N, CA, C, O and the ligand as a Tripos MOL2 file, in Angstrom:
@<TRIPOS>MOLECULE
protein
  285   283    72     0     0
PROTEIN
NO_CHARGES

@<TRIPOS>ATOM
      1 N        -391.6850  -78.6280 -173.1230 N.3       1 MET1
      2 CA       -390.9960  -79.8340 -173.0430 C.3       1 MET1
      3 C        -389.4910  -79.7020 -173.3030 C.2       1 MET1
      4 O        -388.8370  -80.5840 -173.8590 O.2       1 MET1
      5 N        -388.9940  -78.5670 -172.8740 N.am      2 VAL2
      6 CA       -387.5430  -78.2680 -172.9750 C.3       2 VAL2
      7 C        -386.7310  -78.6570 -171.7360 C.2       2 VAL2
      8 O        -386.9660  -78.1090 -170.6590 O.2       2 VAL2
      9 N        -385.8810  -79.4930 -171.8500 N.am      3 SER3
     10 CA       -385.1350  -79.9470 -170.6550 C.3       3 SER3
     11 C        -383.6340  -79.2990 -170.7610 C.2       3 SER3
     12 O        -382.8610  -79.5210 -171.6930 O.2       3 SER3
     13 N        -383.3880  -78.5320 -169.7380 N.am      4 ASP4
     14 CA       -382.0550  -77.9680 -169.6560 C.3       4 ASP4
     15 C        -381.1290  -78.7600 -168.7360 C.2       4 ASP4
     16 O        -380.0460  -78.3340 -168.3340 O.2       4 ASP4
     17 N        -381.6350  -79.9120 -168.4490 N.am      5 GLU5
     18 CA       -380.8580  -80.7990 -167.6190 C.3       5 GLU5
     19 C        -379.7000  -81.4120 -168.3730 C.2       5 GLU5
     20 O        -378.6350  -81.6710 -167.8130 O.2       5 GLU5
     21 N        -379.9120  -81.6230 -169.5720 N.am      6 TYR6
     22 CA       -378.8670  -82.2440 -170.4700 C.3       6 TYR6
     23 C        -378.5800  -81.2670 -171.5600 C.2       6 TYR6
     24 O        -379.1460  -81.3520 -172.6500 O.2       6 TYR6
     25 N        -377.6860  -80.3150 -171.2710 N.am      7 PRO7
     26 CA       -377.2950  -79.3510 -172.3470 C.3       7 PRO7
     27 C        -376.4870  -80.0640 -173.3720 C.2       7 PRO7
     28 O        -375.9210  -81.1170 -173.0780 O.2       7 PRO7
     29 N        -376.4050  -79.5440 -174.5570 N.am      8 GLU8
     30 CA       -375.6290  -80.1140 -175.6880 C.3       8 GLU8
     31 C        -374.1020  -79.9430 -175.4670 C.2       8 GLU8
     32 O        -373.5200  -78.9170 -175.8190 O.2       8 GLU8
     33 N        -373.5000  -80.9490 -174.8930 N.am      9 TRP9
     34 CA       -372.1030  -80.9070 -174.5700 C.3       9 TRP9
     35 C        -371.2910  -81.3600 -175.8280 C.2       9 TRP9
     36 O        -371.7330  -82.2120 -176.5990 O.2       9 TRP9
     37 N        -370.1510  -80.7830 -175.9840 N.am     10 THR10
     38 CA       -369.3050  -81.2870 -177.0120 C.3      10 THR10
     39 C        -368.6040  -82.5180 -176.4780 C.2      10 THR10
     40 O        -368.6030  -82.7300 -175.2650 O.2      10 THR10
     41 N        -368.0190  -83.3240 -177.3130 N.am     11 SER11
     42 CA       -367.3290  -84.4610 -176.9020 C.3      11 SER11
     43 C        -366.1110  -84.0990 -176.0200 C.2      11 SER11
     44 O        -365.7030  -84.8970 -175.1760 O.2      11 SER11
     45 N        -365.5380  -82.9070 -176.2140 N.am     12 GLU12
     46 CA       -364.4180  -82.4370 -175.4470 C.3      12 GLU12
     47 C        -364.8590  -82.1690 -174.0490 C.2      12 GLU12
     48 O        -364.1770  -82.5270 -173.0880 O.2      12 GLU12
     49 N        -366.0560  -81.5070 -173.9210 N.am     13 GLU13
     50 CA       -366.5920  -81.3030 -172.6180 C.3      13 GLU13
     51 C        -366.9480  -82.4950 -171.8410 C.2      13 GLU13
     52 O        -366.7960  -82.5450 -170.6210 O.2      13 GLU13
     53 N        -367.4640  -83.5430 -172.6110 N.am     14 TRP14
     54 CA       -367.7980  -84.8580 -171.9590 C.3      14 TRP14
     55 C        -366.5450  -85.4100 -171.3860 C.2      14 TRP14
     56 O        -366.4690  -85.7290 -170.2000 O.2      14 TRP14
     57 N        -365.5250  -85.5280 -172.2590 N.am     15 THR15
     58 CA       -364.1890  -86.1070 -171.8490 C.3      15 THR15
     59 C        -363.6650  -85.4610 -170.5830 C.2      15 THR15
     60 O        -363.1990  -86.0930 -169.6340 O.2      15 THR15
     61 N        -363.7840  -84.1410 -170.6570 N.am     16 ALA16
     62 CA       -363.2530  -83.3700 -169.4280 C.3      16 ALA16
     63 C        -363.9990  -83.6540 -168.1420 C.2      16 ALA16
     64 O        -363.4670  -83.5410 -167.0370 O.2      16 ALA16
     65 N        -365.2730  -84.0350 -168.3350 N.am     17 ALA17
     66 CA       -366.0900  -84.3030 -167.1130 C.3      17 ALA17
     67 C        -366.0150  -85.6950 -166.6320 C.2      17 ALA17
     68 O        -366.5250  -86.0050 -165.5560 O.2      17 ALA17
     69 N        -365.3770  -86.5820 -167.4120 N.am     18 TRP18
     70 CA       -365.2950  -87.9950 -167.0450 C.3      18 TRP18
     71 C        -364.5410  -88.1950 -165.7560 C.2      18 TRP18
     72 O        -363.4940  -87.6120 -165.4740 O.2      18 TRP18
     73 N        -365.1770  -89.0830 -164.9890 N.am     19 THR19
     74 CA       -364.4700  -89.4280 -163.7640 C.3      19 THR19
     75 C        -363.9150  -90.9120 -163.8400 C.2      19 THR19
     76 O        -363.1540  -91.3860 -162.9970 O.2      19 THR19
     77 N        -364.3630  -91.5510 -164.8960 N.am     20 ILE20
     78 CA       -363.8060  -92.8390 -165.1370 C.3      20 ILE20
     79 C        -363.0560  -92.8930 -166.5490 C.2      20 ILE20
     80 O        -363.6340  -92.6730 -167.6130 O.2      20 ILE20
     81 N        -361.8150  -93.1840 -166.4430 N.am     21 HIS21
     82 CA       -361.0150  -92.9960 -167.7200 C.3      21 HIS21
     83 C        -360.5050  -94.3610 -168.1920 C.2      21 HIS21
     84 O        -360.2110  -95.2890 -167.4380 O.2      21 HIS21
     85 N        -360.4310  -94.3760 -169.5750 N.am     22 VAL22
     86 CA       -360.0010  -95.4970 -170.2880 C.3      22 VAL22
     87 C        -358.6100  -95.7710 -169.9310 C.2      22 VAL22
     88 O        -357.7940  -94.8500 -169.9000 O.2      22 VAL22
     89 N        -358.2390  -97.1510 -169.6200 N.am     23 GLY23
     90 CA       -356.8750  -97.5030 -169.3460 C.3      23 GLY23
     91 C        -356.6740  -97.6710 -167.8480 C.2      23 GLY23
     92 O        -355.7040  -98.3040 -167.4310 O.2      23 GLY23
     93 N        -357.5490  -97.1320 -167.0390 N.am     24 LYS24
     94 CA       -357.4190  -97.4450 -165.5710 C.3      24 LYS24
     95 C        -357.8040  -98.7890 -165.2950 C.2      24 LYS24
     96 O        -358.6680  -99.3110 -165.9990 O.2      24 LYS24
     97 N        -357.2540  -99.4330 -164.3280 N.am     25 ALA25
     98 CA       -357.4910 -100.7820 -163.9560 C.3      25 ALA25
     99 C        -357.6360 -100.9400 -162.5250 C.2      25 ALA25
    100 O        -357.0750 -100.1850 -161.7300 O.2      25 ALA25
    101 N        -358.4050 -101.9410 -162.1680 N.am     26 TYR26
    102 CA       -358.6030 -102.2460 -160.6810 C.3      26 TYR26
    103 C        -358.1930 -103.7300 -160.5470 C.2      26 TYR26
    104 O        -358.4990 -104.5690 -161.3940 O.2      26 TYR26
    105 N        -357.4970 -103.9950 -159.4550 N.am     27 ARG27
    106 CA       -356.9690 -105.3170 -159.1730 C.3      27 ARG27
    107 C        -357.4100 -105.8320 -157.8570 C.2      27 ARG27
    108 O        -357.4090 -105.1210 -156.8520 O.2      27 ARG27
    109 N        -357.7880 -107.0780 -157.8660 N.am     28 CYS28
    110 CA       -358.0390 -107.7700 -156.5300 C.3      28 CYS28
    111 C        -356.7220 -108.2860 -155.9640 C.2      28 CYS28
    112 O        -355.9780 -109.0540 -156.5730 O.2      28 CYS28
    113 N        -356.5070 -107.8140 -154.7860 N.am     29 GLN29
    114 CA       -355.2360 -108.2280 -154.0720 C.3      29 GLN29
    115 C        -355.3030 -109.5860 -153.5920 C.2      29 GLN29
    116 O        -354.2830 -110.1580 -153.2080 O.2      29 GLN29
    117 N        -356.5090 -110.1770 -153.5870 N.am     30 LYS30
    118 CA       -356.6880 -111.4550 -153.0280 C.3      30 LYS30
    119 C        -356.4290 -112.5670 -154.1430 C.2      30 LYS30
    120 O        -355.5730 -113.4430 -154.0200 O.2      30 LYS30
    121 N        -357.2540 -112.4280 -155.2210 N.am     31 CYS31
    122 CA       -357.1060 -113.4590 -156.2290 C.3      31 CYS31
    123 C        -356.6100 -113.0270 -157.5770 C.2      31 CYS31
    124 O        -356.6030 -113.7890 -158.5440 O.2      31 CYS31
    125 N        -356.1810 -111.7370 -157.6160 N.am     32 GLY32
    126 CA       -355.3880 -111.2610 -158.7230 C.3      32 GLY32
    127 C        -356.2810 -110.7540 -159.9540 C.2      32 GLY32
    128 O        -355.7390 -110.2510 -160.9380 O.2      32 GLY32
    129 N        -357.4730 -110.8830 -159.8740 N.am     33 THR33
    130 CA       -358.4050 -110.5560 -160.8980 C.3      33 THR33
    131 C        -358.1750 -109.0170 -161.3030 C.2      33 THR33
    132 O        -358.1360 -108.1360 -160.4440 O.2      33 THR33
    133 N        -358.0410 -108.7830 -162.5470 N.am     34 LEU34
    134 CA       -357.8460 -107.4110 -163.1100 C.3      34 LEU34
    135 C        -359.0170 -107.0260 -163.9030 C.2      34 LEU34
    136 O        -359.4980 -107.7720 -164.7570 O.2      34 LEU34
    137 N        -359.5050 -105.7970 -163.6070 N.am     35 VAL35
    138 CA       -360.5950 -105.1320 -164.2420 C.3      35 VAL35
    139 C        -360.0850 -103.9070 -164.9450 C.2      35 VAL35
    140 O        -359.5300 -103.0260 -164.2880 O.2      35 VAL35
    141 N        -360.2410 -103.8020 -166.2480 N.am     36 MET36
    142 CA       -359.7880 -102.6650 -166.8570 C.3      36 MET36
    143 C        -360.9440 -101.9010 -167.5570 C.2      36 MET36
    144 O        -361.9180 -102.4790 -168.0400 O.2      36 MET36
    145 N        -360.7660 -100.5930 -167.5730 N.am     37 VAL37
    146 CA       -361.8270  -99.7030 -168.1240 C.3      37 VAL37
    147 C        -361.5750  -99.5200 -169.6150 C.2      37 VAL37
    148 O        -360.5320  -99.0090 -170.0220 O.2      37 VAL37
    149 N        -362.5240  -99.9360 -170.4060 N.am     38 THR38
    150 CA       -362.3630  -99.8110 -171.8070 C.3      38 THR38
    151 C        -363.2810  -98.8060 -172.5260 C.2      38 THR38
    152 O        -363.2240  -98.6250 -173.7420 O.2      38 THR38
    153 N        -364.1420  -98.1550 -171.6930 N.am     39 LYS39
    154 CA       -364.8740  -97.0760 -172.1050 C.3      39 LYS39
    155 C        -365.0990  -96.0920 -170.9700 C.2      39 LYS39
    156 O        -365.7110  -96.4410 -169.9600 O.2      39 LYS39
    157 N        -364.6260  -94.9030 -171.1180 N.am     40 GLY40
    158 CA       -364.7900  -93.9370 -170.0440 C.3      40 GLY40
    159 C        -366.1910  -93.3720 -169.9310 C.2      40 GLY40
    160 O        -367.0350  -93.5460 -170.8100 O.2      40 GLY40
    161 N        -366.4090  -92.6810 -168.8040 N.am     41 GLY41
    162 CA       -367.7150  -92.0770 -168.6780 C.3      41 GLY41
    163 C        -367.8560  -91.4150 -167.3130 C.2      41 GLY41
    164 O        -366.9360  -91.4370 -166.4950 O.2      41 GLY41
    165 N        -369.0180  -90.8300 -167.0880 N.am     42 VAL42
    166 CA       -369.2550  -90.1300 -165.8210 C.3      42 VAL42
    167 C        -370.0080  -91.0630 -164.8410 C.2      42 VAL42
    168 O        -371.1030  -91.5350 -165.1480 O.2      42 VAL42
    169 N        -369.4580  -91.3000 -163.7590 N.am     43 GLY43
    170 CA       -370.1220  -92.1220 -162.8140 C.3      43 GLY43
    171 C        -369.1940  -92.4780 -161.7240 C.2      43 GLY43
    172 O        -368.1440  -91.8530 -161.5850 O.2      43 GLY43
    173 N        -369.5430  -93.4980 -160.9060 N.am     44 ARG44
    174 CA       -368.7430  -94.0230 -159.8050 C.3      44 ARG44
    175 C        -368.3510  -95.4210 -159.9790 C.2      44 ARG44
    176 O        -369.2210  -96.2780 -160.1380 O.2      44 ARG44
    177 N        -367.1930  -95.6950 -159.9620 N.am     45 LEU45
    178 CA       -366.6620  -97.0920 -160.1280 C.3      45 LEU45
    179 C        -365.9830  -97.6010 -158.8380 C.2      45 LEU45
    180 O        -364.8990  -97.1690 -158.4440 O.2      45 LEU45
    181 N        -366.6880  -98.5300 -158.2260 N.am     46 GLU46
    182 CA       -366.1220  -99.0700 -157.0550 C.3      46 GLU46
    183 C        -366.2220 -100.5720 -157.1190 C.2      46 GLU46
    184 O        -367.0830 -101.1610 -156.4660 O.2      46 GLU46
    185 N        -365.3360 -101.2240 -157.9120 N.am     47 PRO47
    186 CA       -365.4260 -102.5970 -158.1230 C.3      47 PRO47
    187 C        -365.0130 -103.3980 -156.7700 C.2      47 PRO47
    188 O        -364.1280 -103.0100 -156.0080 O.2      47 PRO47
    189 N        -365.6790 -104.4100 -156.6110 N.am     48 VAL48
    190 CA       -365.4600 -105.2640 -155.4270 C.3      48 VAL48
    191 C        -365.1540 -106.7140 -155.7650 C.2      48 VAL48
    192 O        -365.8950 -107.2890 -156.5610 O.2      48 VAL48
    193 N        -364.1930 -107.3060 -155.2610 N.am     49 CYS49
    194 CA       -363.9470 -108.7260 -155.5740 C.3      49 CYS49
    195 C        -363.5090 -109.4120 -154.3110 C.2      49 CYS49
    196 O        -362.7700 -108.8240 -153.5210 O.2      49 CYS49
    197 N        -363.9440 -110.6540 -154.0890 N.am     50 CYS50
    198 CA       -363.5410 -111.3730 -152.8850 C.3      50 CYS50
    199 C        -363.9480 -110.7210 -151.6380 C.2      50 CYS50
    200 O        -363.3420 -110.9090 -150.5830 O.2      50 CYS50
    201 N        -365.0480 -109.8940 -151.7570 N.am     51 GLY51
    202 CA       -365.6520 -109.2360 -150.6280 C.3      51 GLY51
    203 C        -364.8370 -107.9910 -150.1560 C.2      51 GLY51
    204 O        -365.0520 -107.4810 -149.0560 O.2      51 GLY51
    205 N        -363.8850 -107.5140 -151.0330 N.am     52 GLN52
    206 CA       -363.1230 -106.3310 -150.6000 C.3      52 GLN52
    207 C        -362.9730 -105.4270 -151.8560 C.2      52 GLN52
    208 O        -362.9490 -105.9280 -152.9800 O.2      52 GLN52
    209 N        -362.8710 -104.0780 -151.6470 N.am     53 PRO53
    210 CA       -362.6840 -103.1210 -152.7880 C.3      53 PRO53
    211 C        -361.4080 -103.4320 -153.4850 C.2      53 PRO53
    212 O        -360.3680 -103.6880 -152.8790 O.2      53 PRO53
    213 N        -361.5290 -103.3980 -154.8610 N.am     54 MET54
    214 CA       -360.2410 -103.5730 -155.6360 C.3      54 MET54
    215 C        -359.4670 -102.4040 -155.7400 C.2      54 MET54
    216 O        -359.9510 -101.2730 -155.7050 O.2      54 MET54
    217 N        -358.1380 -102.6890 -155.8830 N.am     55 GLN55
    218 CA       -357.1500 -101.5750 -155.8390 C.3      55 GLN55
    219 C        -356.8910 -100.9620 -157.2300 C.2      55 GLN55
    220 O        -356.6830 -101.6430 -158.2340 O.2      55 GLN55
    221 N        -356.9220  -99.5980 -157.1990 N.am     56 LEU56
    222 CA       -356.8310  -98.8660 -158.4390 C.3      56 LEU56
    223 C        -355.4090  -98.9530 -158.9350 C.2      56 LEU56
    224 O        -354.4800  -98.6220 -158.1980 O.2      56 LEU56
    225 N        -355.2070  -99.4030 -160.2020 N.am     57 ILE57
    226 CA       -353.9360  -99.5300 -160.8300 C.3      57 ILE57
    227 C        -353.8350  -98.3680 -161.8820 C.2      57 ILE57
    228 O        -354.6030  -98.3300 -162.8430 O.2      57 ILE57
    229 N        -352.9400  -97.4950 -161.6870 N.am     58 GLU58
    230 CA       -352.7670  -96.3720 -162.6210 C.3      58 GLU58
    231 C        -352.1970  -96.8300 -163.8980 C.2      58 GLU58
    232 O        -352.6410  -96.4350 -164.9760 O.2      58 GLU58
    233 N        -351.1190  -97.7420 -163.7790 N.am     59 LYS59
    234 CA       -350.4810  -98.1520 -164.9720 C.3      59 LYS59
    235 C        -350.4830  -99.7630 -165.0830 C.2      59 LYS59
    236 O        -349.5240 -100.4100 -164.6620 O.2      59 LYS59
    237 N        -351.4870 -100.3110 -165.6090 N.am     60 PRO60
    238 CA       -351.7950 -101.6860 -165.7590 C.3      60 PRO60
    239 C        -350.6730 -102.4430 -166.4710 C.2      60 PRO60
    240 O        -350.4500 -103.6210 -166.1920 O.2      60 PRO60
    241 N        -349.9770 -101.7860 -167.3740 N.am     61 ASP61
    242 CA       -348.8940 -102.3730 -168.1770 C.3      61 ASP61
    243 C        -347.7140 -102.8080 -167.2810 C.2      61 ASP61
    244 O        -346.9090 -103.6440 -167.6890 O.2      61 ASP61
    245 N        -347.6140 -102.2580 -166.0990 N.am     62 THR62
    246 CA       -346.5100 -102.6350 -165.3170 C.3      62 THR62
    247 C        -346.6960 -103.8280 -164.5450 C.2      62 THR62
    248 O        -345.7680 -104.3200 -163.9030 O.2      62 THR62
    249 N        -347.9730 -104.3710 -164.5780 N.am     63 ILE63
    250 CA       -348.2800 -105.5780 -163.7960 C.3      63 ILE63
    251 C        -347.8010 -106.8030 -164.5510 C.2      63 ILE63
    252 O        -348.0740 -106.9480 -165.7420 O.2      63 ILE63
    253 N        -347.0890 -107.6830 -163.8660 N.am     64 SER64
    254 CA       -346.5630 -108.8790 -164.5060 C.3      64 SER64
    255 C        -346.9400 -110.1640 -163.8220 C.2      64 SER64
    256 O        -347.0320 -111.2330 -164.4260 O.2      64 SER64
    257 N        -347.1610 -110.0090 -162.4980 N.am     65 ASP65
    258 CA       -347.5190 -111.1370 -161.7160 C.3      65 ASP65
    259 C        -349.0080 -111.3960 -161.6720 C.2      65 ASP65
    260 O        -349.7930 -110.6420 -161.0960 O.2      65 ASP65
    261 N        -349.3550 -112.4900 -162.3040 N.am     66 THR66
    262 CA       -350.7810 -112.8900 -162.3690 C.3      66 THR66
    263 C        -350.9350 -114.2990 -161.7720 C.2      66 THR66
    264 O        -350.8250 -115.3080 -162.4690 O.2      66 THR66
    265 N        -351.1990 -114.3280 -160.4300 N.am     67 PRO67
    266 CA       -351.3090 -115.7000 -159.7990 C.3      67 PRO67
    267 C        -352.3140 -116.6060 -160.3950 C.2      67 PRO67
    268 O        -353.4380 -116.2160 -160.7100 O.2      67 PRO67
    269 N        -351.8960 -117.8200 -160.5470 N.am     68 GLY68
    270 CA       -352.9200 -118.8360 -161.0420 C.3      68 GLY68
    271 C        -353.2070 -118.7070 -162.4980 C.2      68 GLY68
    272 O        -354.1940 -119.2720 -162.9690 O.2      68 GLY68
    273 N        -352.3810 -117.9770 -163.2620 N.am     69 GLU69
    274 CA       -352.6990 -117.8920 -164.6660 C.3      69 GLU69
    275 C        -352.1350 -119.1180 -165.4550 C.2      69 GLU69
    276 O        -350.9360 -119.3970 -165.4130 O.2      69 GLU69
    277 N        -353.0710 -119.8610 -166.1970 N.am     70 PRO70
    278 CA       -352.6340 -121.0780 -166.9130 C.3      70 PRO70
    279 C        -351.7060 -120.6860 -168.0580 C.2      70 PRO70
    280 O        -351.6920 -119.5840 -168.6050 O.2      70 PRO70
    281 N        -350.9040 -121.7700 -168.3610 N.am     71 GLU71
    282 CA       -349.8300 -121.5520 -169.3950 C.3      71 GLU71
    283 C        -350.3880 -121.2920 -170.7160 C.2      71 GLU71
    284 O        -349.6410 -121.0930 -171.6740 O.2      71 GLU71
    285 ZN       -360.8750 -111.4980 -155.9750 Zn       72 ZN72
@<TRIPOS>BOND
     1     1     2 1
     2     2     3 1
     3     3     4 2
     4     3     5 am
     5     5     6 1
     6     6     7 1
     7     7     8 2
     8     7     9 am
     9     9    10 1
    10    10    11 1
    11    11    12 2
    12    11    13 am
    13    13    14 1
    14    14    15 1
    15    15    16 2
    16    15    17 am
    17    17    18 1
    18    18    19 1
    19    19    20 2
    20    19    21 am
    21    21    22 1
    22    22    23 1
    23    23    24 2
    24    23    25 am
    25    25    26 1
    26    26    27 1
    27    27    28 2
    28    27    29 am
    29    29    30 1
    30    30    31 1
    31    31    32 2
    32    31    33 am
    33    33    34 1
    34    34    35 1
    35    35    36 2
    36    35    37 am
    37    37    38 1
    38    38    39 1
    39    39    40 2
    40    39    41 am
    41    41    42 1
    42    42    43 1
    43    43    44 2
    44    43    45 am
    45    45    46 1
    46    46    47 1
    47    47    48 2
    48    47    49 am
    49    49    50 1
    50    50    51 1
    51    51    52 2
    52    51    53 am
    53    53    54 1
    54    54    55 1
    55    55    56 2
    56    55    57 am
    57    57    58 1
    58    58    59 1
    59    59    60 2
    60    59    61 am
    61    61    62 1
    62    62    63 1
    63    63    64 2
    64    63    65 am
    65    65    66 1
    66    66    67 1
    67    67    68 2
    68    67    69 am
    69    69    70 1
    70    70    71 1
    71    71    72 2
    72    71    73 am
    73    73    74 1
    74    74    75 1
    75    75    76 2
    76    75    77 am
    77    77    78 1
    78    78    79 1
    79    79    80 2
    80    79    81 am
    81    81    82 1
    82    82    83 1
    83    83    84 2
    84    83    85 am
    85    85    86 1
    86    86    87 1
    87    87    88 2
    88    87    89 am
    89    89    90 1
    90    90    91 1
    91    91    92 2
    92    91    93 am
    93    93    94 1
    94    94    95 1
    95    95    96 2
    96    95    97 am
    97    97    98 1
    98    98    99 1
    99    99   100 2
   100    99   101 am
   101   101   102 1
   102   102   103 1
   103   103   104 2
   104   103   105 am
   105   105   106 1
   106   106   107 1
   107   107   108 2
   108   107   109 am
   109   109   110 1
   110   110   111 1
   111   111   112 2
   112   111   113 am
   113   113   114 1
   114   114   115 1
   115   115   116 2
   116   115   117 am
   117   117   118 1
   118   118   119 1
   119   119   120 2
   120   119   121 am
   121   121   122 1
   122   122   123 1
   123   123   124 2
   124   123   125 am
   125   125   126 1
   126   126   127 1
   127   127   128 2
   128   127   129 am
   129   129   130 1
   130   130   131 1
   131   131   132 2
   132   131   133 am
   133   133   134 1
   134   134   135 1
   135   135   136 2
   136   135   137 am
   137   137   138 1
   138   138   139 1
   139   139   140 2
   140   139   141 am
   141   141   142 1
   142   142   143 1
   143   143   144 2
   144   143   145 am
   145   145   146 1
   146   146   147 1
   147   147   148 2
   148   147   149 am
   149   149   150 1
   150   150   151 1
   151   151   152 2
   152   151   153 am
   153   153   154 1
   154   154   155 1
   155   155   156 2
   156   155   157 am
   157   157   158 1
   158   158   159 1
   159   159   160 2
   160   159   161 am
   161   161   162 1
   162   162   163 1
   163   163   164 2
   164   163   165 am
   165   165   166 1
   166   166   167 1
   167   167   168 2
   168   167   169 am
   169   169   170 1
   170   170   171 1
   171   171   172 2
   172   171   173 am
   173   173   174 1
   174   174   175 1
   175   175   176 2
   176   175   177 am
   177   177   178 1
   178   178   179 1
   179   179   180 2
   180   179   181 am
   181   181   182 1
   182   182   183 1
   183   183   184 2
   184   183   185 am
   185   185   186 1
   186   186   187 1
   187   187   188 2
   188   187   189 am
   189   189   190 1
   190   190   191 1
   191   191   192 2
   192   191   193 am
   193   193   194 1
   194   194   195 1
   195   195   196 2
   196   195   197 am
   197   197   198 1
   198   198   199 1
   199   199   200 2
   200   199   201 am
   201   201   202 1
   202   202   203 1
   203   203   204 2
   204   203   205 am
   205   205   206 1
   206   206   207 1
   207   207   208 2
   208   207   209 am
   209   209   210 1
   210   210   211 1
   211   211   212 2
   212   211   213 am
   213   213   214 1
   214   214   215 1
   215   215   216 2
   216   215   217 am
   217   217   218 1
   218   218   219 1
   219   219   220 2
   220   219   221 am
   221   221   222 1
   222   222   223 1
   223   223   224 2
   224   223   225 am
   225   225   226 1
   226   226   227 1
   227   227   228 2
   228   227   229 am
   229   229   230 1
   230   230   231 1
   231   231   232 2
   232   231   233 am
   233   233   234 1
   234   234   235 1
   235   235   236 2
   236   235   237 am
   237   237   238 1
   238   238   239 1
   239   239   240 2
   240   239   241 am
   241   241   242 1
   242   242   243 1
   243   243   244 2
   244   243   245 am
   245   245   246 1
   246   246   247 1
   247   247   248 2
   248   247   249 am
   249   249   250 1
   250   250   251 1
   251   251   252 2
   252   251   253 am
   253   253   254 1
   254   254   255 1
   255   255   256 2
   256   255   257 am
   257   257   258 1
   258   258   259 1
   259   259   260 2
   260   259   261 am
   261   261   262 1
   262   262   263 1
   263   263   264 2
   264   263   265 am
   265   265   266 1
   266   266   267 1
   267   267   268 2
   268   267   269 am
   269   269   270 1
   270   270   271 1
   271   271   272 2
   272   271   273 am
   273   273   274 1
   274   274   275 1
   275   275   276 2
   276   275   277 am
   277   277   278 1
   278   278   279 1
   279   279   280 2
   280   279   281 am
   281   281   282 1
   282   282   283 1
   283   283   284 2
@<TRIPOS>SUBSTRUCTURE
     1 MET1         2 RESIDUE 1 A MET
     2 VAL2         6 RESIDUE 1 A VAL
     3 SER3        10 RESIDUE 1 A SER
     4 ASP4        14 RESIDUE 1 A ASP
     5 GLU5        18 RESIDUE 1 A GLU
     6 TYR6        22 RESIDUE 1 A TYR
     7 PRO7        26 RESIDUE 1 A PRO
     8 GLU8        30 RESIDUE 1 A GLU
     9 TRP9        34 RESIDUE 1 A TRP
    10 THR10       38 RESIDUE 1 A THR
    11 SER11       42 RESIDUE 1 A SER
    12 GLU12       46 RESIDUE 1 A GLU
    13 GLU13       50 RESIDUE 1 A GLU
    14 TRP14       54 RESIDUE 1 A TRP
    15 THR15       58 RESIDUE 1 A THR
    16 ALA16       62 RESIDUE 1 A ALA
    17 ALA17       66 RESIDUE 1 A ALA
    18 TRP18       70 RESIDUE 1 A TRP
    19 THR19       74 RESIDUE 1 A THR
    20 ILE20       78 RESIDUE 1 A ILE
    21 HIS21       82 RESIDUE 1 A HIS
    22 VAL22       86 RESIDUE 1 A VAL
    23 GLY23       90 RESIDUE 1 A GLY
    24 LYS24       94 RESIDUE 1 A LYS
    25 ALA25       98 RESIDUE 1 A ALA
    26 TYR26      102 RESIDUE 1 A TYR
    27 ARG27      106 RESIDUE 1 A ARG
    28 CYS28      110 RESIDUE 1 A CYS
    29 GLN29      114 RESIDUE 1 A GLN
    30 LYS30      118 RESIDUE 1 A LYS
    31 CYS31      122 RESIDUE 1 A CYS
    32 GLY32      126 RESIDUE 1 A GLY
    33 THR33      130 RESIDUE 1 A THR
    34 LEU34      134 RESIDUE 1 A LEU
    35 VAL35      138 RESIDUE 1 A VAL
    36 MET36      142 RESIDUE 1 A MET
    37 VAL37      146 RESIDUE 1 A VAL
    38 THR38      150 RESIDUE 1 A THR
    39 LYS39      154 RESIDUE 1 A LYS
    40 GLY40      158 RESIDUE 1 A GLY
    41 GLY41      162 RESIDUE 1 A GLY
    42 VAL42      166 RESIDUE 1 A VAL
    43 GLY43      170 RESIDUE 1 A GLY
    44 ARG44      174 RESIDUE 1 A ARG
    45 LEU45      178 RESIDUE 1 A LEU
    46 GLU46      182 RESIDUE 1 A GLU
    47 PRO47      186 RESIDUE 1 A PRO
    48 VAL48      190 RESIDUE 1 A VAL
    49 CYS49      194 RESIDUE 1 A CYS
    50 CYS50      198 RESIDUE 1 A CYS
    51 GLY51      202 RESIDUE 1 A GLY
    52 GLN52      206 RESIDUE 1 A GLN
    53 PRO53      210 RESIDUE 1 A PRO
    54 MET54      214 RESIDUE 1 A MET
    55 GLN55      218 RESIDUE 1 A GLN
    56 LEU56      222 RESIDUE 1 A LEU
    57 ILE57      226 RESIDUE 1 A ILE
    58 GLU58      230 RESIDUE 1 A GLU
    59 LYS59      234 RESIDUE 1 A LYS
    60 PRO60      238 RESIDUE 1 A PRO
    61 ASP61      242 RESIDUE 1 A ASP
    62 THR62      246 RESIDUE 1 A THR
    63 ILE63      250 RESIDUE 1 A ILE
    64 SER64      254 RESIDUE 1 A SER
    65 ASP65      258 RESIDUE 1 A ASP
    66 THR66      262 RESIDUE 1 A THR
    67 PRO67      266 RESIDUE 1 A PRO
    68 GLY68      270 RESIDUE 1 A GLY
    69 GLU69      274 RESIDUE 1 A GLU
    70 PRO70      278 RESIDUE 1 A PRO
    71 GLU71      282 RESIDUE 1 A GLU
    72 ZN72       285 GROUP 0 **** ****
């Protein structure tokens, strides 16, 4: 009952293997919805909004225009 499919990785190894990173954000160019990654991990992230794939934002802090945001 020994599984070598999931070796004991260190947290450093896990972080290095991540394909989804904290701080990355995706934005809908149609309605302005912003999705931000708050926990990294290994996987595929392809967020869709308004029927189209959301745009990857490398630096979410630089975004200032948020259409339709209430006061
Ligand atoms: Zn949208």
